[in-house]
DRENDO-1510 file (C-alpha; in Angstrom, 1 decimal, always signed):
<recs>
REC; n; res; u; v; w
REC; 1; UNK; +18.9; -1.5; +19.4 .
REC; 2; UNK; +22.1; -0.7; +20.2 .
REC; 3; UNK; +22.1; +1.0; +16.2 .
REC; 4; UNK; +20.8; +5.0; +16.0 .
REC; 5; UNK; +17.1; +4.7; +15.3 .
REC; 6; UNK; +16.1; +5.7; +11.5 .
REC; 7; UNK; +13.0; +7.6; +10.8 .
REC; 8; UNK; +11.4; +4.5; +9.5 .
REC; 9; UNK; +12.1; +2.5; +12.5 .
REC; 10; UNK; +8.6; +1.0; +14.4 .
REC; 11; UNK; +8.2; +2.2; +18.2 .
REC; 12; UNK; +7.8; +0.1; +21.3 .
REC; 13; UNK; +4.4; +0.6; +21.0 .
REC; 14; UNK; +4.2; -0.3; +17.0 .
REC; 15; UNK; +6.6; -3.2; +17.7 .
REC; 16; UNK; +4.0; -4.9; +20.3 .
REC; 17; UNK; +1.2; -4.6; +17.6 .
REC; 18; UNK; +3.5; -6.1; +14.8 .
REC; 19; UNK; +5.3; -8.9; +17.2 .
REC; 20; UNK; +2.1; -11.3; +17.9 .
REC; 21; UNK; +1.3; -11.5; +13.8 .
REC; 22; UNK; +4.2; -12.5; +12.8 .
REC; 23; UNK; +5.0; -16.2; +11.9 .
REC; 24; UNK; +6.2; -18.3; +15.0 .
REC; 25; UNK; +10.0; -19.8; +14.9 .
REC; 26; UNK; +9.8; -23.2; +13.3 .
REC; 27; UNK; +10.9; -26.0; +15.2 .
REC; 28; UNK; +12.8; -27.7; +12.7 .
REC; 29; UNK; +16.3; -26.2; +12.2 .
REC; 30; UNK; +18.6; -24.1; +13.5 .
REC; 31; UNK; +17.5; -21.8; +16.3 .
REC; 32; UNK; +16.6; -18.2; +14.7 .
REC; 33; UNK; +19.5; -15.7; +15.0 .
REC; 34; UNK; +17.9; -13.1; +12.8 .
REC; 35; UNK; +16.4; -9.9; +15.5 .
REC; 36; UNK; +12.6; -10.1; +13.2 .
REC; 37; UNK; +12.4; -6.5; +14.6 .
REC; 38; UNK; +15.4; -5.4; +12.8 .
REC; 39; UNK; +14.0; -7.4; +9.9 .
REC; 40; UNK; +10.9; -5.5; +9.8 .
REC; 41; UNK; +12.7; -2.2; +10.6 .
REC; 42; UNK; +15.1; -2.9; +7.7 .
REC; 43; UNK; +11.6; -3.8; +5.2 .
REC; 44; UNK; +10.4; -0.4; +5.9 .
REC; 45; UNK; +13.9; +1.5; +5.7 .
REC; 46; UNK; +14.1; +0.3; +1.9 .
REC; 47; UNK; +10.3; +1.0; +1.0 .
REC; 48; UNK; +9.9; +4.3; +2.6 .
REC; 49; UNK; +13.9; +5.3; +1.7 .
REC; 50; UNK; +13.9; +3.9; -1.6 .
REC; 51; UNK; +17.1; +2.1; -1.7 .
REC; 52; UNK; +18.5; -0.9; -3.1 .
REC; 53; UNK; +18.5; -4.3; -1.4 .
REC; 54; UNK; +22.5; -4.2; -2.3 .
REC; 55; UNK; +22.4; -0.7; -0.2 .
REC; 56; UNK; +20.9; -1.4; +2.7 .
REC; 57; UNK; +22.9; +0.4; +5.8 .
REC; 58; UNK; +25.6; -2.5; +7.2 .
REC; 59; UNK; +23.6; -1.7; +11.2 .
REC; 60; UNK; +20.4; -4.2; +9.9 .
REC; 61; UNK; +20.6; -7.2; +8.8 .
REC; 62; UNK; +22.6; -8.8; +5.8 .
REC; 63; UNK; +20.6; -7.5; +2.5 .
REC; 64; UNK; +20.0; -11.0; +1.4 .
REC; 65; UNK; +18.6; -12.5; +4.7 .
REC; 66; UNK; +16.2; -9.5; +4.9 .
REC; 67; UNK; +15.4; -9.9; +1.1 .
REC; 68; UNK; +14.3; -13.4; +2.3 .
REC; 69; UNK; +12.5; -12.6; +5.0 .
REC; 70; UNK; +10.5; -10.4; +2.4 .
REC; 71; UNK; +10.0; -13.0; +0.3 .
REC; 72; UNK; +9.0; -15.7; +2.6 .
REC; 73; UNK; +6.4; -13.7; +3.8 .
REC; 74; UNK; +5.1; -12.5; +0.8 .
REC; 75; UNK; +4.5; -17.0; +0.0 .
REC; 76; UNK; +3.0; -17.4; +3.4 .
REC; 77; UNK; +0.3; -14.5; +2.9 .
REC; 78; UNK; +2.0; -12.8; +6.3 .
REC; 79; UNK; +1.7; -9.2; +4.9 .
REC; 80; UNK; -1.6; -9.7; +3.9 .
REC; 81; UNK; -2.5; -10.8; +7.3 .
REC; 82; UNK; -0.6; -8.0; +8.6 .
REC; 83; UNK; -3.1; -6.0; +6.5 .
REC; 84; UNK; -5.9; -7.0; +7.5 .
REC; 85; UNK; -5.8; -7.1; +11.0 .
REC; 86; UNK; -4.3; -4.0; +11.0 .
REC; 87; UNK; -7.0; -2.7; +8.9 .
REC; 88; UNK; -9.4; -3.3; +11.1 .
REC; 89; UNK; -7.9; -2.4; +14.2 .
REC; 90; UNK; -7.7; +1.3; +12.5 .
REC; 91; UNK; -11.4; +1.1; +11.7 .
REC; 92; UNK; -12.4; +0.1; +14.9 .
REC; 93; UNK; -10.3; +3.3; +16.1 .
REC; 94; UNK; -12.3; +5.7; +14.2 .
REC; 95; UNK; -15.6; +4.4; +15.7 .
REC; 96; UNK; -16.2; +1.8; +12.5 .
REC; 97; UNK; -17.0; -2.0; +12.5 .
REC; 98; UNK; -14.8; -4.2; +11.2 .
REC; 99; UNK; -15.4; -4.2; +7.9 .
REC; 100; UNK; -17.0; -1.7; +5.4 .
REC; 101; UNK; -20.3; -1.0; +3.7 .
REC; 102; UNK; -18.5; +0.6; +0.5 .
REC; 103; UNK; -15.1; +1.0; -1.1 .
REC; 104; UNK; -14.0; +2.6; -3.9 .
REC; 105; UNK; -11.3; +1.5; -6.8 .
REC; 106; UNK; -8.7; +3.3; -8.9 .
REC; 107; UNK; -5.4; +2.3; -10.9 .
REC; 108; UNK; -2.2; +4.7; -11.2 .
REC; 109; UNK; +0.2; +4.1; -14.0 .
REC; 110; UNK; +3.8; +4.3; -13.0 .
REC; 111; UNK; +7.2; +4.3; -14.9 .
REC; 112; UNK; +9.3; +0.7; -14.2 .
REC; 113; UNK; +13.1; +1.9; -13.7 .
REC; 114; UNK; +14.4; -1.6; -15.8 .
REC; 115; UNK; +13.3; -4.5; -17.7 .
REC; 116; UNK; +11.3; -6.9; -15.8 .
REC; 117; UNK; +8.0; -8.9; -15.9 .
REC; 118; UNK; +4.6; -7.5; -17.9 .
REC; 119; UNK; +5.5; -4.0; -19.0 .
REC; 120; UNK; +3.1; -2.2; -20.9 .
REC; 121; UNK; +2.5; +1.4; -22.5 .
REC; 122; UNK; -0.4; +2.8; -21.2 .
REC; 123; UNK; -1.6; +4.9; -24.5 .
REC; 124; UNK; -3.7; +7.4; -22.6 .
REC; 125; UNK; -1.2; +8.5; -20.2 .
REC; 126; UNK; +1.9; +8.0; -22.5 .
REC; 127; UNK; +3.3; +6.0; -19.5 .
REC; 128; UNK; +5.7; +2.7; -19.8 .
REC; 129; UNK; +5.4; +0.8; -17.3 .
REC; 130; UNK; +2.9; -1.2; -15.0 .
REC; 131; UNK; -0.3; -0.5; -13.6 .
REC; 132; UNK; -1.4; -0.3; -9.5 .
REC; 133; UNK; -4.4; -1.4; -9.0 .
REC; 134; UNK; -5.9; -0.7; -5.4 .
REC; 135; UNK; -9.2; -0.8; -3.7 .
REC; 136; UNK; -9.7; +1.0; -0.2 .
REC; 137; UNK; -12.6; +1.6; +2.5 .
REC; 138; UNK; -13.8; +5.1; +3.1 .
REC; 139; UNK; -10.8; +5.7; +4.8 .
REC; 140; UNK; -8.7; +5.1; +2.3 .
REC; 141; UNK; -7.3; +2.1; +4.3 .
REC; 142; UNK; -5.6; -0.7; +1.5 .
REC; 143; UNK; -8.1; -3.1; +0.8 .
REC; 144; UNK; -6.5; -5.3; -2.0 .
REC; 145; UNK; -3.8; -4.3; -4.8 .
REC; 146; UNK; -3.1; -5.8; -8.1 .
REC; 147; UNK; +0.0; -5.0; -10.4 .
REC; 148; UNK; +0.0; -5.6; -14.0 .
REC; 149; UNK; +1.4; -4.2; -17.0 .
REC; 150; UNK; +0.2; -0.8; -17.7 .
REC; 151; UNK; -1.7; -1.6; -20.9 .
REC; 152; UNK; -3.8; -4.0; -19.2 .
REC; 153; UNK; -7.5; -2.4; -19.6 .
REC; 154; UNK; -8.9; -1.4; -15.7 .
REC; 155; UNK; -12.1; -2.9; -16.3 .
REC; 156; UNK; -9.9; -6.4; -16.6 .
REC; 157; UNK; -8.0; -5.5; -13.7 .
REC; 158; UNK; -10.9; -5.3; -11.3 .
REC; 159; UNK; -11.9; -8.9; -11.8 .
REC; 160; UNK; -8.9; -9.9; -10.2 .
REC; 161; UNK; -9.1; -7.0; -7.2 .
REC; 162; UNK; -12.3; -8.5; -6.0 .
REC; 163; UNK; -11.7; -11.9; -6.5 .
REC; 164; UNK; -9.4; -11.1; -3.7 .
REC; 165; UNK; -13.0; -9.6; -1.4 .
REC; 166; UNK; -14.7; -12.9; -1.0 .
REC; 167; UNK; -18.2; -12.1; +0.3 .
REC; 168; UNK; -17.6; -14.5; +3.5 .
REC; 169; UNK; -14.3; -12.2; +4.5 .
REC; 170; UNK; -16.5; -8.5; +3.5 .
REC; 171; UNK; -20.2; -9.4; +4.4 .
REC; 172; UNK; -21.1; -5.6; +4.7 .
REC; 173; UNK; -19.9; -4.0; +1.5 .
REC; 174; UNK; -22.9; -3.6; -0.8 .
REC; 175; UNK; -21.2; -0.3; -3.0 .
REC; 176; UNK; -17.6; -0.3; -4.8 .
REC; 177; UNK; -17.4; +3.8; -6.6 .
REC; 178; UNK; -15.0; +3.7; -9.4 .
REC; 179; UNK; -14.6; +6.2; -12.4 .
REC; 180; UNK; -16.2; +5.4; -16.6 .
REC; 181; UNK; -13.2; +3.1; -17.0 .
REC; 182; UNK; -15.4; +0.3; -14.4 .
REC; 183; UNK; -18.2; +0.8; -16.7 .
REC; 184; UNK; -17.8; -2.6; -18.2 .
REC; 185; UNK; -20.5; -5.0; -18.8 .
REC; 186; UNK; -17.8; -8.3; -18.8 .
REC; 187; UNK; -17.2; -7.1; -15.7 .
REC; 188; UNK; -20.8; -6.7; -14.3 .
REC; 189; UNK; -21.3; -10.6; -16.0 .
REC; 190; UNK; -18.0; -11.7; -13.9 .
REC; 191; UNK; -20.2; -10.1; -10.5 .
REC; 192; UNK; -22.5; -12.1; -11.6 .
REC; 193; UNK; -20.9; -14.8; -12.3 .
REC; 194; UNK; -19.1; -14.9; -8.8 .
REC; 195; UNK; -21.9; -13.7; -7.0 .
REC; 196; UNK; -20.3; -10.8; -6.1 .
REC; 197; UNK; -23.6; -9.0; -4.2 .
REC; 198; UNK; -22.3; -5.4; -4.6 .
REC; 199; UNK; -22.8; -3.1; -7.5 .
REC; 200; UNK; -20.4; -0.7; -8.9 .
REC; 201; UNK; -21.5; +3.3; -9.2 .
REC; 202; UNK; -19.8; +5.4; -11.1 .
REC; 203; UNK; -18.9; +8.3; -10.3 .
REC; 204; UNK; -17.4; +11.1; -13.1 .
REC; 205; UNK; -16.4; +15.2; -12.5 .
REC; 206; UNK; -19.8; +17.0; -14.0 .
REC; 207; UNK; -19.7; +17.5; -17.9 .
REC; 208; UNK; -18.0; +20.8; -18.6 .
REC; 209; UNK; -16.0; +21.1; -15.7 .
REC; 210; UNK; -12.2; +21.7; -16.0 .
REC; 211; UNK; -11.3; +22.3; -12.6 .
REC; 212; UNK; -10.5; +20.0; -10.3 .
REC; 213; UNK; -13.4; +18.7; -8.6 .
REC; 214; UNK; -13.7; +16.6; -5.5 .
REC; 215; UNK; -16.3; +13.2; -6.1 .
REC; 216; UNK; -18.0; +11.4; -3.6 .
REC; 217; UNK; -15.9; +8.9; -1.9 .
REC; 218; UNK; -13.7; +8.6; -5.1 .
REC; 219; UNK; -11.1; +10.9; -4.1 .
REC; 220; UNK; -10.5; +8.8; -0.9 .
REC; 221; UNK; -8.7; +6.1; -3.0 .
REC; 222; UNK; -6.6; +8.8; -4.7 .
REC; 223; UNK; -5.6; +10.6; -1.7 .
REC; 224; UNK; -4.3; +7.0; -0.9 .
REC; 225; UNK; -2.3; +6.9; -3.7 .
REC; 226; UNK; -0.7; +10.4; -2.8 .
REC; 227; UNK; +0.2; +8.7; +0.5 .
REC; 228; UNK; +2.0; +5.6; -1.3 .
REC; 229; UNK; +4.0; +8.7; -3.2 .
REC; 230; UNK; +5.3; +9.3; +0.0 .
REC; 231; UNK; +7.4; +6.4; +0.1 .
REC; 232; UNK; +10.2; +6.5; -2.4 .
REC; 233; UNK; +10.5; +2.6; -3.3 .
REC; 234; UNK; +7.4; +2.9; -4.8 .
REC; 235; UNK; +7.9; +6.4; -7.0 .
REC; 236; UNK; +8.4; +4.3; -9.7 .
REC; 237; UNK; +8.3; +0.2; -9.8 .
REC; 238; UNK; +11.6; -1.0; -9.3 .
REC; 239; UNK; +10.7; -4.8; -9.2 .
REC; 240; UNK; +11.4; -7.5; -11.1 .
REC; 241; UNK; +7.9; -9.3; -10.7 .
REC; 242; UNK; +4.6; -7.6; -10.4 .
REC; 243; UNK; +4.2; -9.7; -6.9 .
REC; 244; UNK; +7.2; -8.5; -5.8 .
REC; 245; UNK; +5.7; -4.6; -6.6 .
REC; 246; UNK; +2.6; -5.9; -5.2 .
REC; 247; UNK; +4.0; -6.6; -2.0 .
REC; 248; UNK; +5.4; -3.4; -2.2 .
REC; 249; UNK; +2.9; -1.5; -2.1 .
REC; 250; UNK; +1.4; -3.8; +1.1 .
REC; 251; UNK; +4.4; -3.4; +2.9 .
REC; 252; UNK; +4.3; +0.7; +2.8 .
REC; 253; UNK; +0.5; +0.3; +3.6 .
REC; 254; UNK; +0.8; -1.2; +6.5 .
REC; 255; UNK; +3.7; +1.0; +7.6 .
REC; 256; UNK; +1.0; +3.8; +7.3 .
REC; 257; UNK; -1.5; +1.4; +9.4 .
REC; 258; UNK; +0.9; +1.4; +12.4 .
REC; 259; UNK; +1.6; +5.3; +12.2 .
REC; 260; UNK; -2.3; +6.0; +12.6 .
REC; 261; UNK; -2.9; +3.2; +15.6 .
REC; 262; UNK; +0.4; +3.8; +17.3 .
REC; 263; UNK; +1.4; +7.6; +16.4 .
REC; 264; UNK; +5.0; +8.3; +16.9 .
REC; 265; UNK; +5.5; +11.2; +19.6 .
REC; 266; UNK; +7.9; +13.5; +18.1 .
REC; 267; UNK; +9.2; +16.9; +19.8 .
REC; 268; UNK; +7.5; +19.6; +19.1 .
REC; 269; UNK; +9.3; +20.6; +15.7 .
REC; 270; UNK; +10.7; +18.1; +13.5 .
REC; 271; UNK; +10.4; +19.9; +10.3 .
REC; 272; UNK; +13.1; +22.5; +8.4 .
REC; 273; UNK; +14.3; +25.2; +9.9 .
REC; 274; UNK; +16.2; +28.1; +9.3 .
REC; 275; UNK; +19.2; +28.2; +12.2 .
REC; 276; UNK; +21.0; +31.2; +10.3 .
REC; 277; UNK; +20.9; +34.9; +11.2 .
REC; 278; UNK; +17.3; +36.4; +9.4 .
REC; 279; UNK; +18.1; +39.2; +8.1 .
REC; 280; UNK; +17.1; +42.5; +9.1 .
REC; 281; UNK; +14.2; +43.9; +7.4 .
REC; 282; UNK; +14.5; +47.4; +6.2 .
REC; 283; UNK; +12.8; +49.8; +8.4 .
</recs>
């Protein structure tokens, strides 16, 4: 790397984790001239800093090249492969088994910045845009994500979420925690029909309680949504299609997982510090 690094760039240790998981170069066509590490750093930059594709800094590869890799790796399943592999490694590092025995599900309504496919209005939260439906393990690590219009019922979207969690890949999963929106007979019938052996446990705030109360297991999915909120590209839904929106969520989760697996060594203080003269205190 000859340019100055950005805060979202991978460290050498993180790149050693990612590089073997990327698709090998095709034997057909011209030799690859693009540095894949620069492409990955550019994609993390877009997600973390929230710029548009055309506003990508010029010291990265051309924006259209970066966008093409974004789409190619979505279509061939590379992003999902990265997410699944890194999640399993993060769980093992935390002393857990590779697959979870419990999970939590929830949704988040976000405004869209422009017109696009599948946009609706969430009548409960008065938000016009899309919904992000996510399933996480008990560490808050992303398992699956589905993006729909904001007016889609959570229980119906949960069927698409659970379709991404086949029993052969998650043999230990026995319980999924959710709120009252997932107490739905059609959802229960779908789980039975598709032989999903886990059950849904409804966790809700105690009746009459008006304060914030962390709920058993379910609080981790709220924390995950807060983690995703640190990525400016996710502050709103800027994508034209739900599929691209789902991919942005996965990229943010992958970036978070890499930082858990290979933490970046920072100086003692990287926070804002007052550099001027402190005012004298009155005697």
